[in-house]
matplotlib code that plots the C-alpha trace (Angstrom):
import matplotlib.pyplot as plt

x = [0.0, 1.4, 0.6, 1.2, 2.2, 2.5, -1.2, -0.4, -2.9, -6.1, -7.3, -10.6, -13.3, -16.0, -13.9, -12.8, -16.3, -17.9, -20.2, -18.8, -18.7, -15.4, -14.9, -13.5, -9.8, -10.0, -9.6, -6.4, -5.1, -6.0, -3.8, -6.5, -5.7, -8.3, -9.0, -7.4, -9.7, -9.6, -8.2, -10.2, -9.6, -6.7, -6.2, -2.7, -1.1, 0.5, 3.0, 3.7, 6.8, 6.8, 9.6, 11.5, 11.2, 12.6, 15.5, 16.1, 16.1, 18.6, 20.9, 20.8, 21.7, 24.6, 25.9, 25.7, 28.1, 30.7, 33.4, 32.9, 36.5, 38.2, 41.4, 43.2, 42.7, 43.7, 46.9, 47.7, 47.3, 49.3, 52.2, 52.0, 52.1, 55.0, 57.0, 56.2, 54.4, 50.9, 50.3, 47.3, 46.0, 44.7, 42.6, 40.7, 40.1, 38.9, 36.5, 35.0, 34.6, 32.8, 30.6, 29.6, 28.6, 25.9, 24.2, 23.1, 21.2]
y = [0.0, 3.4, 6.6, 10.0, 12.2, 15.3, 15.3, 14.9, 12.0, 11.2, 7.6, 8.6, 6.9, 9.4, 12.2, 10.4, 9.3, 11.2, 13.7, 13.1, 15.9, 17.3, 18.3, 21.8, 21.9, 19.0, 21.2, 22.5, 19.0, 18.1, 20.9, 23.4, 26.8, 28.3, 32.0, 33.7, 35.5, 39.2, 41.2, 44.0, 47.3, 49.3, 47.1, 47.1, 45.0, 47.0, 45.8, 47.8, 46.7, 47.2, 49.3, 46.2, 44.7, 47.9, 47.8, 44.1, 44.9, 47.7, 45.6, 42.7, 45.1, 46.5, 43.0, 42.0, 44.8, 43.7, 41.2, 37.7, 37.5, 40.1, 40.3, 42.5, 39.9, 37.0, 38.9, 39.5, 35.8, 34.7, 37.0, 35.8, 32.2, 32.8, 34.6, 32.0, 34.5, 33.0, 30.4, 28.1, 27.2, 23.6, 23.9, 26.9, 25.0, 21.9, 24.0, 25.7, 22.3, 21.0, 24.1, 23.5, 20.0, 21.4, 23.1, 19.7, 18.5]
z = [0.0, -1.0, 0.8, -0.8, 2.1, -0.1, -1.0, -4.7, -5.1, -3.4, -3.1, -1.3, -3.4, -2.3, -3.7, -6.9, -8.0, -10.8, -9.3, -5.8, -3.3, -2.4, 1.2, 2.1, 1.1, -1.2, -4.3, -2.8, -2.1, -5.6, -6.9, -7.6, -6.0, -3.7, -3.7, -0.7, 1.7, 1.1, 4.1, 5.6, 3.8, 5.3, 8.3, 9.8, 12.5, 15.3, 17.9, 21.0, 23.0, 26.8, 28.4, 29.5, 26.0, 24.5, 27.0, 26.2, 22.4, 22.8, 25.0, 22.5, 19.7, 21.7, 22.6, 18.9, 18.1, 20.7, 19.8, 21.1, 22.4, 24.6, 22.5, 25.0, 27.8, 25.5, 24.6, 28.3, 29.2, 26.2, 27.2, 30.8, 29.7, 27.4, 30.1, 32.8, 34.9, 34.6, 37.3, 37.6, 41.0, 40.6, 43.8, 42.3, 39.1, 41.0, 43.1, 40.0, 38.3, 41.3, 41.3, 37.7, 38.6, 40.9, 38.0, 36.6, 39.7]

ax = plt.figure().add_subplot(projection="3d")
ax.plot(x, y, z, "-o")
ax.set_aspect("equal")
plt.show()
């Protein structure tokens, strides 16, 4: 048995019979375009943003303009690593890793 999931064929005997009634939307499924409903004359959709939504939008736009990486900080750390002045405290790293684990509870 073959099913046409795209609606290109219709195996409904009530629809395919000569003189058979087509339910609403059957013409569209059969490939015949339906007329679009006419919109009300001069109607317009209007959206009003709340104050907090406007602040959020402005903040999002400002963040989008910022670089994703703080190049100055990366250069400082790179120089400190190269000169041997950057030290890593393994206890601080371990504590932060354990703190992240609590987020998944």
